[in-house]
Backbone as numpy.savetxt, mean C-alpha at the origin, in Angstrom:
# Nx Ny Nz CAx CAy CAz Cx Cy Cz
-0.29 -28.79 8.08 -0.64 -27.30 8.64 -2.11 -27.50 7.87
-3.09 -26.74 8.37 -4.50 -26.76 7.99 -4.33 -25.56 6.99
-4.88 -25.90 5.74 -4.74 -24.73 4.71 -5.76 -23.58 5.16
-6.43 -23.65 5.88 -7.44 -22.40 6.15 -7.41 -22.16 7.79
-6.24 -22.39 8.27 -6.06 -21.97 9.76 -6.16 -20.48 9.68
-7.08 -20.09 10.81 -7.45 -18.72 11.07 -6.46 -18.34 12.53
-5.56 -17.23 11.92 -4.41 -16.83 13.05 -5.26 -15.69 13.52
-6.31 -15.31 13.21 -6.87 -14.10 14.17 -6.30 -12.63 13.82
-6.35 -11.86 14.54 -5.66 -10.34 14.37 -4.22 -10.80 14.54
-3.68 -9.84 13.61 -2.19 -9.97 13.67 -1.76 -11.16 12.88
-2.04 -11.69 12.12 -1.70 -12.56 11.05 -0.07 -12.82 10.78
0.59 -13.55 11.62 2.19 -13.05 11.39 2.31 -13.86 10.01
2.02 -15.10 9.65 2.42 -15.60 8.43 1.94 -14.85 7.26
0.82 -14.06 7.21 0.53 -13.04 6.03 1.72 -12.00 6.00
1.78 -11.51 7.16 2.85 -10.12 7.37 4.30 -10.36 6.96
4.43 -11.58 7.33 5.89 -11.83 7.04 5.82 -12.29 5.60
4.91 -12.80 4.82 4.62 -12.78 3.18 4.72 -11.41 2.72
3.96 -10.66 3.16 3.53 -9.21 2.86 5.10 -8.43 2.91
5.90 -8.67 3.96 7.33 -7.82 4.36 8.43 -8.49 3.37
8.23 -9.74 2.95 9.04 -10.34 2.08 8.95 -9.64 0.69
7.77 -9.74 0.09 7.45 -9.23 -0.97 7.36 -7.81 -1.25
7.31 -7.02 -0.36 7.86 -5.67 -0.31 8.94 -5.28 -0.47
9.99 -6.09 0.45 11.37 -5.94 0.41 11.83 -6.24 -1.07
11.45 -7.39 -1.73 11.62 -8.01 -2.84 11.42 -6.89 -3.79
10.33 -6.42 -3.98 9.86 -5.48 -5.13 10.79 -4.05 -5.01
10.94 -3.63 -3.48 12.04 -2.36 -3.51 13.48 -2.59 -3.90
13.87 -3.79 -3.71 15.28 -4.39 -4.14 15.19 -4.61 -5.63
14.20 -4.85 -6.21 14.26 -5.23 -7.93 14.53 -3.99 -8.92
14.32 -3.13 -8.47 14.83 -1.90 -9.10 13.77 -1.42 -10.06
12.67 -2.02 -9.68 11.20 -1.55 -10.77 10.59 -0.38 -10.03
10.99 0.10 -8.83 10.12 1.03 -8.07 9.91 2.40 -8.90
10.98 2.72 -9.55 10.95 3.97 -10.27 10.08 4.02 -11.41
10.02 2.82 -12.05 9.11 2.59 -13.61 7.67 2.39 -12.76
7.57 1.87 -11.91 6.08 1.51 -11.09 5.53 3.02 -10.90
6.58 4.03 -10.37 5.97 5.38 -9.77 5.77 6.01 -11.01
6.63 6.04 -12.16 6.32 6.76 -13.52 4.96 6.20 -14.03
4.55 4.77 -14.10 3.65 4.32 -14.62 2.19 4.90 -13.75
2.41 5.04 -12.39 1.52 5.66 -11.81 1.04 6.91 -12.18
1.87 7.76 -12.29 2.13 9.13 -12.51 1.41 9.37 -14.00
1.65 8.47 -14.86 0.75 8.41 -16.18 -0.36 7.99 -16.36
-1.04 7.17 -15.22 -2.07 6.59 -14.84 -2.99 8.01 -14.50
-2.66 8.53 -13.57 -3.15 9.64 -12.88 -3.60 10.77 -13.86
-2.37 11.22 -14.97 -2.34 12.24 -15.72 -3.46 11.95 -16.91
-3.67 10.75 -17.23 -4.38 9.74 -18.25 -5.68 9.75 -18.14
-6.34 8.60 -19.07 -7.95 8.51 -18.92 -8.05 7.66 -17.72
-7.32 7.32 -16.85 -7.87 6.42 -15.68 -7.93 7.50 -14.32
-7.45 8.45 -14.75 -7.60 9.72 -13.70 -9.09 9.67 -12.67
-10.01 9.89 -13.54 -11.32 9.83 -12.53 -11.52 8.55 -12.04
-11.33 7.46 -12.74 -11.53 6.07 -11.99 -10.63 5.96 -10.80
-9.26 6.41 -10.83 -8.61 6.54 -9.55 -8.90 7.30 -8.53
-9.43 8.33 -8.84 -9.71 9.27 -7.75 -10.95 8.89 -7.05
-11.93 7.95 -7.79 -12.88 7.85 -7.49 -12.57 6.32 -6.29
-11.86 5.68 -6.63 -11.13 4.67 -5.80 -10.74 5.42 -4.72
-9.93 6.23 -4.59 -9.42 6.63 -3.48 -9.98 7.58 -2.57
-11.49 8.12 -3.06 -12.41 8.56 -2.08 -13.08 7.51 -1.64
-13.39 6.24 -2.41 -14.16 5.31 -1.65 -13.18 4.56 -0.60
-11.92 4.45 -1.03 -11.30 4.16 0.31 -10.94 5.24 1.31
-10.84 6.36 1.44 -10.80 7.33 2.36 -12.11 7.31 3.17
-13.29 7.27 2.49 -14.50 7.02 3.09 -14.53 6.03 4.03
-13.83 5.01 4.23 -13.87 3.97 5.27 -12.81 4.19 6.11
-11.96 5.36 6.16 -11.09 5.39 6.66 -11.26 6.37 8.24
-10.21 6.18 9.02 -10.42 6.57 10.35 -9.97 7.88 10.47
-9.14 8.28 9.15 -8.24 9.50 9.11 -6.90 9.22 9.16
-6.16 10.36 8.95 -4.87 10.09 8.60 -4.12 9.72 9.75
-2.93 8.97 9.98 -1.97 8.84 11.02 -1.47 9.80 11.58
-1.58 10.27 12.74 -1.02 11.50 13.13 0.63 11.39 12.99
1.24 10.13 13.19 2.55 10.09 13.07 3.21 10.35 11.66
2.54 10.26 10.44 2.81 10.40 9.31 3.32 11.78 9.13
2.92 13.03 9.95 3.20 14.26 9.43 4.18 14.79 10.90
4.38 13.74 11.74 5.22 14.15 12.75 6.50 14.69 12.89
7.21 15.70 12.94 8.42 16.23 12.74 9.53 15.34 13.40
10.47 14.79 12.91 11.47 14.10 13.71 12.62 14.97 14.10
13.22 14.88 14.75 14.44 15.54 15.62 15.87 14.67 15.48
16.00 14.57 14.22 17.42 13.76 14.13 18.67 14.80 14.27
């Protein structure tokens, strides 16, 4: 298989790898520690740098996904 094969939009191989890595992390038991580390970073000396990075990311955004705040009827 070509090392640089372009799969175009919707790269299934990369999506599969991402999903596997995400699931492995979620099952690893390291999520709570990572969340606490992130909270400490926001409360610490990295605060301004993290906010600046967030603002830079949001500047390129097309806005929030309306489905994020949709109420479910379960």
